[in-house]
C-alpha positions in Angstrom: -28.6 17.5 -0.6 -25.5 16.3 -2.0 -22.3 16.9 0.8 -20.3 18.2 -2.5 -21.5 20.1 -5.7 -18.7 18.4 -7.8 -20.8 15.9 -9.8 -18.8 13.1 -8.0 -20.3 10.1 -6.2 -21.1 10.5 -2.5 -20.7 6.8 -1.6 -17.4 5.1 -0.9 -18.2 2.5 -3.7 -18.5 5.1 -6.5 -15.4 7.0 -5.1 -13.1 4.1 -5.2 -14.6 3.6 -9.0 -13.5 6.9 -9.4 -10.3 6.6 -7.8 -9.2 3.5 -10.4 -10.6 5.7 -13.1 -8.3 8.9 -12.5 -5.1 6.2 -12.0 -6.0 4.5 -15.5 -6.0 7.9 -17.0 -9.7 7.5 -17.8 -11.2 10.7 -16.9 -11.3 14.0 -18.5 -9.4 16.8 -17.5 -12.4 18.4 -15.4 -13.3 14.9 -13.7 -9.5 14.3 -12.6 -9.3 17.9 -10.9 -12.8 17.4 -9.2 -11.5 13.8 -7.9 -7.7 15.1 -7.1 -9.6 18.1 -4.7 -11.6 15.2 -3.2 -8.4 13.4 -2.3 -6.8 16.5 -1.1 -9.6 17.0 1.3 -10.2 13.5 2.6 -7.3 11.6 4.4 -9.3 8.4 4.3 -9.6 8.7 0.2 -6.1 9.9 0.2 -4.9 6.8 1.9 -6.7 4.4 -0.4 -5.5 6.4 -3.4 -2.2 5.7 -2.0 -2.4 2.2 -1.7 -3.8 1.9 -5.1 -0.9 3.5 -6.4 1.4 1.2 -4.5 -0.4 -2.1 -5.9 -0.3 -0.6 -9.5 3.4 0.0 -8.9 3.5 -3.7 -7.3 2.0 -5.4 -10.8 4.1 -2.8 -13.0 7.2 -4.3 -11.3 6.6 -8.1 -11.6 8.7 -10.0 -14.1 7.2 -10.7 -17.2 5.9 -14.6 -17.6 8.8 -16.1 -20.1 6.9 -18.3 -22.7 9.1 -21.2 -24.6 8.5 -21.5 -28.2 7.7 -24.9 -27.6 4.5 -23.7 -25.7 3.7 -21.4 -28.2 3.8 -23.7 -30.9 1.4 -25.9 -29.0 -1.1 -23.1 -28.4 -1.2 -22.4 -32.1 -1.7 -25.6 -33.2 -4.5 -26.0 -30.7 -6.1 -23.1 -31.7 -5.6 -24.1 -35.4 -7.3 -27.5 -34.7 -10.4 -25.5 -33.2 -9.4 -27.7 -29.8 -9.6 -24.0 -27.9 -13.2 -22.7 -27.5 -13.2 -18.9 -26.9 -15.3 -18.1 -24.1 -17.4 -14.9 -24.8 -19.8 -12.8 -22.5 -23.6 -14.0 -23.2 -25.4 -11.3 -24.5 -27.7 -9.1 -22.3 -31.6 -10.1 -21.8 -32.2 -6.5 -21.3 -30.8 -3.3 -22.4 -28.4 -1.8 -19.7 -29.0 1.7 -18.3 -27.4 4.6 -19.6 -24.0 4.9 -17.8 -23.2 8.0 -15.7 -20.7 10.5 -17.3 -18.0 9.0 -15.0 -18.5 5.4 -15.3 -15.3 4.1 -17.7 -15.6 0.4 -17.7 -18.0 -2.8 -16.9 -16.7 -3.6 -13.4 -19.0 -6.3 -12.9 -17.3 -8.6 -15.9 -14.6 -11.3 -14.9 -11.3 -10.6 -15.8 -8.7 -13.4 -15.7 -5.8 -10.8 -15.9 -6.9 -9.2 -12.7 -6.9 -12.6 -10.8 -3.6 -13.4 -12.3 -2.2 -10.2 -11.0 -3.5 -10.7 -7.6 -2.4 -14.1 -7.2 1.1 -12.7 -8.7 1.1 -9.8 -6.2 0.1 -12.5 -3.4 3.3 -14.7 -4.3 5.6 -11.7 -4.6 4.3 -10.3 -1.2 4.9 -13.8 0.6 8.1 -14.3 -0.8 9.4 -11.0 0.4 9.0 -12.0 3.8 10.2 -15.3 3.5 13.6 -13.8 3.1 13.8 -12.7 6.4 11.9 -15.3 7.9 14.7 -18.0 6.6 17.5 -16.0 9.0 17.7 -17.4 12.5 18.3 -14.1 14.9 15.5 -12.6 16.8 16.5 -9.4 15.5 15.4 -11.0 11.9 12.4 -13.0 13.1 11.0 -9.4 14.0 12.1 -8.0 10.8 10.1 -10.7 9.1 6.9 -9.8 11.0 7.8 -6.3 10.2 7.7 -7.4 6.4 4.3 -9.3 6.6 2.3 -6.5 8.5 3.4 -4.3 5.9 2.6 -6.3 2.8 -0.6 -7.2 4.7 -1.4 -3.7 5.0 -0.8 -3.0 1.0 -3.5 -5.3 0.3 -6.1 -4.4 3.1 -8.9 -2.2 2.8 -7.1 0.5 4.5 -3.1 0.6 5.3 -3.9 2.4 8.7 -6.4 1.7 11.8 -6.8 5.7 12.4 -7.0 7.7 9.3 -5.1 11.2 10.3 -2.7 13.5 9.6 -2.7 15.1 13.1 -0.3 13.7 15.2 -2.4 14.8 18.2 -5.2 12.2 16.7 -2.8 9.6 16.0 -0.9 9.3 19.1 -3.6 9.4 21.6 -5.7 6.5 19.6 -2.7 4.5 19.9 -1.8 5.1 23.5 -5.3 4.1 24.4 -5.0 0.8 22.9 -1.5 0.1 23.9 -0.3 2.1 26.8 2.3 4.1 24.6 2.6 5.9 21.7 6.1 6.7 19.5 6.7 10.2 18.2 5.3 10.9 15.1 6.5 13.9 13.6 5.0 16.1 10.9 6.8 15.8 8.0 4.8 16.5 5.2 6.8 19.7 4.4 9.8 17.2 3.8 7.6 15.3 1.6 6.4 12.7 4.0 3.0 13.0 5.1 1.5 11.2 8.1 -1.7 9.6 7.0 -2.5 7.6 10.0 -1.4 4.7 12.5 -2.2 1.0 13.3 -1.4 -1.7 15.6 0.8 -4.5 14.3 1.1 -7.9 16.0 4.7 -9.2 15.8 5.8 -12.1 17.9 2.7 -12.3 19.7 3.3 -8.8 20.6 1.0 -5.8 19.9 3.2 -3.0 18.6 2.5 0.3 17.3 3.0 1.5 13.9 2.7 5.0 12.0 2.3 5.2 8.3 3.5 7.9 6.1 3.2 8.7 2.1 5.9 9.8 -0.1 4.7 10.4 -3.7 3.3 6.8 -4.6 4.9 4.9 -1.9 3.8 3.9 1.6 6.2 3.8 4.5 5.3 1.7 7.5 7.3 2.7 10.7 6.9 0.1 13.5 8.3 1.1 17.0 9.0 -1.4 19.3 9.1 -0.2 23.3 12.9 -0.8 24.6 13.9 -1.8 28.1 17.5 -1.8 27.9 17.8 2.0 26.2 20.3 0.7 23.7 21.0 3.5 21.0 22.0 2.1 17.3 22.6 3.7 13.8 20.6 3.0 10.9 21.2 -0.8 9.5 20.3 -1.7 6.3 18.2 -4.8 6.3 16.7 -4.7 2.7 15.5 -7.6 0.9 13.0 -9.1 -1.4 12.2 -6.3 -3.3 11.5 -3.8 0.1 13.9 -1.3 1.7 13.9 -2.0 5.3 16.2 0.0 7.9 16.3 -0.6 11.5 17.8 1.6 14.6 17.5 2.6 18.0 17.1 5.6 20.3 17.4 4.5 23.6 13.3 4.7 24.0 12.0 2.6 20.7 13.8 0.3 18.4 12.3 1.6 14.9 11.9 -0.5 11.4 11.1 1.7 8.6 9.9 -0.4 5.4 8.8 0.8 1.7 9.0 -0.5 -1.8 10.9 3.0 -2.0 14.8 2.8 -3.4 17.2 2.8 -0.7 18.3 6.8 -0.9 14.8 7.6 -0.4 14.3 5.2 2.8 17.6 6.6 4.2 16.2 10.0 3.3 13.3 9.7 5.6 15.0 7.8 8.2 17.4 10.9 8.5 14.5 13.4 8.6 12.5 11.4 11.1 15.3 11.2 13.5 16.1 14.6 13.1 12.4 15.8 13.7 12.2 13.6 17.0 15.5 15.8 18.1 14.2 19.0 17.4 10.9 18.3 18.7 
């Protein structure tokens, strides 16, 4: 018997297609509401939905390629002289089975635009980390590692290793693997929902990372354990299209990174620091 009674797929692959259809606006109102209810009830599905939204936003912000008039003229001339062959998909040898009501596109077909977008995203993400890697100090080197880890998480199947909005689940999970865990305040009421955590390896050391969601944005919060007990105020290290803020509270040195605008990441940092103080 189906675990749900909403007519949606029960398998992960089917629901992944539904997430894309929802984001692309290809579902009717009833289907969209059903998918949104699933997202609200399933933290893992919510994390995947947030990841897709972040990638879609990254694609939307990519600069449009500039094509010269000379290049356009050459392409037009080639097409006019029939030197360009337009590839069309072969006709199917047999009739395809009827699609279910929620299917919106032929996902098996090759789309060069998708491939191009993936290549461009990879290039943009790699260039973002390069901005920090070119700096000489140890702090900047760690910042480059934080940036790389955040960017990898956006392209991964899931941005977290443990999926949970409950800090009493996330903190023990991190503690079991690293022997420590940073504070993980619940800030959902402030618009910053905890969706889980993961282990990052930066400079050859494993460190804990928390992941929060703010609307369509993901925030990675890396917490590096401190020995000296130094306390520092938040410092802006933003580069390469990402907002990065660093501060220390004596126990941990924190690095918060996201593609949010600076006022939003500053708001997150302020609320996180306040939540730690109030417990």
